[in-house]
C-alpha positions as CSV (number, residue, x, y, z in Angstrom):
1,M,74.7,83.9,133.3
2,T,75.7,86.7,130.6
3,Q,75.4,86.2,127.5
4,E,78.4,87.2,125.6
5,M,78.0,89.7,123.3
6,W,79.2,89.4,119.7
7,V,80.7,92.8,117.1
8,D,81.1,92.8,113.3
9,L,83.7,96.3,113.1
10,H,84.5,94.8,108.8
11,V,82.1,95.4,106.9
12,H,81.1,97.4,103.2
13,T,77.8,98.7,101.2
14,N,76.9,100.2,98.5
15,F,79.6,103.0,98.9
16,S,82.2,101.1,98.3
17,D,82.0,97.9,96.5
18,G,79.7,96.1,98.7
19,L,76.0,95.2,97.7
20,L,73.5,96.3,100.4
21,D,72.6,100.2,101.6
22,P,73.7,101.1,105.1
23,A,70.3,101.2,106.4
24,A,70.1,97.4,105.2
25,V,73.6,96.1,106.6
26,V,72.3,97.2,110.2
27,A,68.7,96.1,110.1
28,S,71.1,92.3,108.9
29,A,73.5,93.2,111.8
30,K,70.6,93.7,114.5
31,D,68.8,90.2,112.8
32,L,72.0,88.5,113.6
33,G,72.1,89.2,117.1
34,L,75.3,91.6,116.9
35,S,75.7,94.3,119.7
36,A,77.4,96.1,117.2
37,V,78.5,96.9,113.3
38,G,81.5,98.9,112.5
39,I,80.8,100.6,108.6
40,T,84.1,100.6,106.9
41,D,83.7,101.8,103.0
42,H,87.1,101.8,100.7
43,D,88.4,104.9,101.1
44,T,84.6,107.1,101.7
45,I,82.5,108.0,104.9
46,A,79.9,108.8,103.2
47,G,77.2,106.2,104.6
48,I,78.0,106.0,107.5
49,A,75.9,108.9,108.4
50,E,72.7,106.8,106.7
51,A,74.2,103.8,109.4
52,A,74.5,105.8,112.2
53,E,70.5,107.1,111.6
54,A,69.2,103.9,111.1
55,G,71.7,102.4,114.3
56,R,69.1,105.1,115.9
57,R,66.3,104.2,114.6
58,L,66.7,100.3,115.1
59,D,68.9,100.4,118.6
60,M,71.7,99.2,116.9
61,E,75.1,100.3,117.9
62,V,77.3,101.4,114.9
63,V,81.0,101.8,114.7
64,P,82.1,104.9,112.0
65,G,85.1,103.3,109.6
66,V,87.2,103.5,106.5
67,E,89.4,101.1,104.9
68,L,92.1,102.9,103.4
69,S,94.2,101.5,100.4
70,S,98.3,101.4,100.7
71,Q,101.2,100.1,99.4
72,Y,104.2,98.6,101.1
73,C,107.1,96.9,99.5
74,R,104.9,96.2,97.1
75,R,102.8,94.3,98.8
76,D,98.9,96.1,99.0
77,L,98.2,97.0,102.8
78,H,94.9,97.6,103.9
79,V,94.4,100.2,106.7
80,L,91.5,100.3,109.0
81,G,90.6,103.5,110.3
82,Y,87.9,103.9,113.5
83,F,86.4,106.9,114.8
84,C,87.5,109.6,112.9
85,D,86.7,112.7,112.5
86,P,84.2,113.0,110.2
87,D,84.6,116.4,109.3
88,N,88.7,116.1,109.5
89,T,89.9,118.1,106.6
90,R,92.8,116.4,105.7
91,L,91.1,113.1,105.7
92,L,88.3,114.5,103.4
93,K,90.7,116.3,101.3
94,Y,92.4,112.5,100.7
95,L,89.1,110.8,100.5
96,R,88.3,113.4,97.1
97,L,91.6,112.7,95.9
98,F,90.8,109.0,95.9
99,R,87.0,109.4,94.4
100,D,89.0,111.1,91.6
101,E,91.5,108.8,91.2
102,R,88.8,105.9,91.5
103,Q,87.2,107.2,88.2
104,H,89.6,108.0,86.2
105,R,91.2,104.1,86.9
106,A,87.4,103.1,85.9
107,E,87.4,105.2,82.4
108,R,90.7,103.9,81.5
109,M,90.3,99.9,82.3
110,V,86.7,100.5,80.0
111,H,88.8,102.2,77.3
112,R,91.0,99.1,77.5
113,L,88.0,96.8,77.1
114,N,86.3,98.8,74.0
115,E,90.3,99.0,72.6
116,I,89.9,94.7,72.2
117,G,86.1,94.5,71.5
118,V,84.3,94.6,74.7
119,H,81.7,97.3,74.1
120,I,80.4,98.7,77.3
121,A,79.9,102.5,78.1
122,F,81.2,104.0,80.8
123,E,78.0,105.6,81.4
124,E,77.2,102.0,82.6
125,V,79.8,101.8,85.2
126,E,78.4,104.9,86.9
127,A,75.0,104.0,87.2
128,K,75.4,101.1,89.1
129,S,77.8,102.8,91.6
130,K,74.7,104.9,91.5
131,G,77.1,108.2,92.2
132,Y,78.8,106.6,95.0
133,A,82.9,105.2,95.2
134,L,83.6,103.9,91.1
135,G,85.0,100.4,91.9
136,R,85.8,97.7,90.0
137,P,83.1,95.8,91.0
138,H,80.8,98.2,88.8
139,I,83.0,97.0,85.9
140,A,82.1,93.3,86.5
141,E,78.2,93.6,86.9
142,V,78.1,95.8,83.7
143,L,80.0,92.6,81.8
144,M,78.0,90.1,83.9
145,D,74.9,91.8,82.3
146,K,76.1,92.2,78.7
147,G,76.7,88.6,78.5
148,Y,81.0,88.8,78.2
149,V,81.2,87.0,82.0
150,E,79.1,84.7,83.5
151,T,79.9,85.1,87.3
152,F,81.3,88.5,89.0
153,Q,84.7,86.2,89.3
154,D,85.2,85.4,85.5
155,A,85.5,89.2,85.7
156,F,87.8,90.1,88.2
157,R,89.6,86.4,85.9
158,H,89.6,87.7,82.6
159,Y,89.6,91.0,82.9
160,I,90.1,93.5,85.6
161,G,91.5,91.3,88.7
162,Y,95.5,91.6,89.0
163,G,96.9,89.6,85.5
164,G,93.9,90.7,83.8
165,N,93.9,91.7,80.0
166,V,92.5,95.0,81.1
167,Y,93.9,95.6,84.9
168,V,95.2,99.2,86.0
169,E,97.0,99.5,88.9
170,K,94.7,101.8,91.7
171,Y,96.2,104.9,93.1
172,R,97.8,104.1,96.8
173,I,99.4,105.7,99.6
174,S,101.6,104.6,101.5
175,P,100.1,103.1,105.1
176,H,102.1,105.1,107.2
177,E,100.3,107.9,105.4
178,A,97.6,106.3,105.8
179,I,97.6,106.0,109.7
180,A,98.4,109.8,109.8
181,L,96.0,110.4,108.1
182,I,94.0,108.4,111.1
183,A,95.2,109.7,113.4
184,D,95.6,113.8,112.2
185,A,91.2,113.0,112.3
186,G,91.9,111.5,115.5
187,G,90.9,107.9,114.9
188,L,92.3,104.4,115.6
189,S,94.3,103.0,113.1
190,F,94.3,99.1,112.2
191,L,96.3,96.7,110.3
192,A,93.7,94.9,108.1
193,H,93.7,91.0,108.1
194,P,97.4,90.8,107.3
195,G,98.4,87.6,105.4
196,P,101.9,85.2,106.1
197,L,103.3,87.9,103.4
198,I,103.3,90.7,106.1
199,D,106.1,90.2,108.0
200,K,107.0,91.1,111.6
201,T,109.6,93.5,110.9
202,M,106.9,95.3,108.5
203,I,104.4,95.5,111.1
204,C,106.7,96.7,113.2
205,D,108.1,99.2,111.2
206,L,103.7,100.5,110.7
207,I,104.4,100.3,114.7
208,K,106.8,103.3,114.8
209,A,104.9,104.8,112.5
210,G,101.8,104.5,115.0
211,L,99.3,101.5,114.5
212,D,97.1,101.4,116.8
213,G,96.1,98.0,116.2
214,I,96.0,94.7,114.2
215,E,92.9,92.8,112.6
216,V,93.9,89.3,113.8
217,L,89.9,87.7,113.5
218,H,89.2,87.5,109.6
219,P,88.5,85.2,107.0
220,N,91.2,85.0,105.0
221,L,93.7,84.7,108.1
222,T,94.4,80.8,109.1
223,A,93.7,80.2,113.4
224,N,98.2,79.5,113.3
225,R,98.1,83.1,111.6
226,T,95.0,84.3,114.7
227,R,97.8,83.6,116.8
228,E,100.7,84.6,114.9
229,L,99.5,87.9,115.0
230,Q,97.4,88.2,118.8
231,D,101.8,87.8,119.8
232,V,102.9,90.3,118.0
233,A,99.7,92.7,119.5
234,R,100.3,91.3,122.6
235,E,104.8,91.5,122.7
236,N,104.0,95.7,121.5
237,G,100.7,96.3,123.4
238,L,98.6,97.1,120.3
239,L,95.0,96.7,119.8
240,I,93.2,93.8,118.2
241,S,89.6,93.7,116.1
242,G,88.2,91.1,113.8
243,G,85.1,91.5,111.2
244,S,83.6,89.3,107.8
245,D,84.9,91.5,105.4
246,C,81.2,91.0,104.3
247,H,80.3,93.1,101.2
248,G,77.1,91.9,100.7
249,G,76.9,88.2,99.1
250,R,78.4,89.5,96.3
251,D,80.9,85.9,96.6
252,G,77.4,84.0,97.4
253,R,77.2,84.7,101.0
254,L,76.4,87.0,103.2
255,R,78.5,86.2,105.9
256,M,78.2,89.0,108.2
257,G,78.7,87.7,111.6
258,S,80.8,84.7,110.1
259,H,83.6,85.1,113.0
260,N,83.0,85.7,116.9
261,V,84.1,88.8,118.0
262,P,83.4,89.5,121.4
263,Y,82.8,92.8,122.1
264,S,85.3,93.2,124.6
265,L,87.5,94.3,121.9
266,L,85.1,97.2,120.9
267,D,85.5,98.2,124.5
268,A,89.2,98.1,124.3
269,M,88.8,100.4,121.7
270,K,86.9,103.1,122.9
271,S,88.5,103.2,126.4
272,V,92.1,103.4,124.4
273,R,90.4,106.3,122.4
274,Q,88.7,108.0,125.4
275,E,91.9,108.3,127.3
276,R,93.2,110.2,124.5
277,V,90.8,112.4,124.5
278,C,90.4,112.6,128.4
279,G,93.3,110.9,130.0
280,A,91.3,108.5,130.9
281,S,93.6,104.9,132.2
282,Q,94.8,102.1,129.9
283,P,93.0,98.8,129.8
284,A,95.3,95.5,128.4
285,R,94.7,95.9,125.4
286,C,95.2,91.8,124.1
287,P,92.6,89.6,125.1
288,I,92.7,86.4,124.1
289,V,90.4,85.6,121.1
290,S,88.8,82.8,118.9
291,G,87.1,82.3,116.0
292,A,89.4,82.4,112.6
293,R,88.5,79.5,110.1
294,P,90.4,76.1,111.1
295,D,94.0,75.4,109.9
296,P,93.7,73.3,106.6
């Protein structure tokens, strides 16, 4: 009997807001017995080369990805892009813009913190990012170091999260623009972990814009929601994907590989991409999967 192969197609490194560097992420995936790991940092592809090198060294398949921030109907939407050309001019231009906007956002939040008597320096936040993409987690780390909060979650709850005292809106594009960017770079676009507020009408609108698939396996999705999303994917001939959204333990758990995401989903993704490049025949896109967290 052939042993089932598992993958995790949604993992973050310290090039965005994860704790582990790309080589450590790949090594952890290898230790967990995964057959492939997707590197999907927020709005950057800078960590992929390091992950790929570690993959070659450890004989571990690395799937290049990115998670683009967007907003639609006043709701945050993330769009995952897989197999994008890392030299694509249009994509790189957007990522540079987002990197600059991310820094400006952090500067504004630090300024607001200082105004309310929470004295941290932007240079301390920069040091936490180690020259990579700045984000709110780096501000949270400094707040913890200075004793202003006890936990990572407290920093978001009281200061930098939605409704927090110093929250600043993030620069976003529309999901339609994100899908177009990914397509222009030769990649496959997936709607990331769409919750119940993202209804079928919205998803179908994005399908018209060229969406290739939906992430149906994710820690935040219930079993019922996974079934609903699979139905939408099947009805519209979409690919499906899944992953842990692991950030290396910032939430107290590693959780990489926590969902049973079969390698067959990755196979289908690669086949569709190959079809576009070489005109190969198209496989069935939406197999039934399991592994979502149970409904309460």
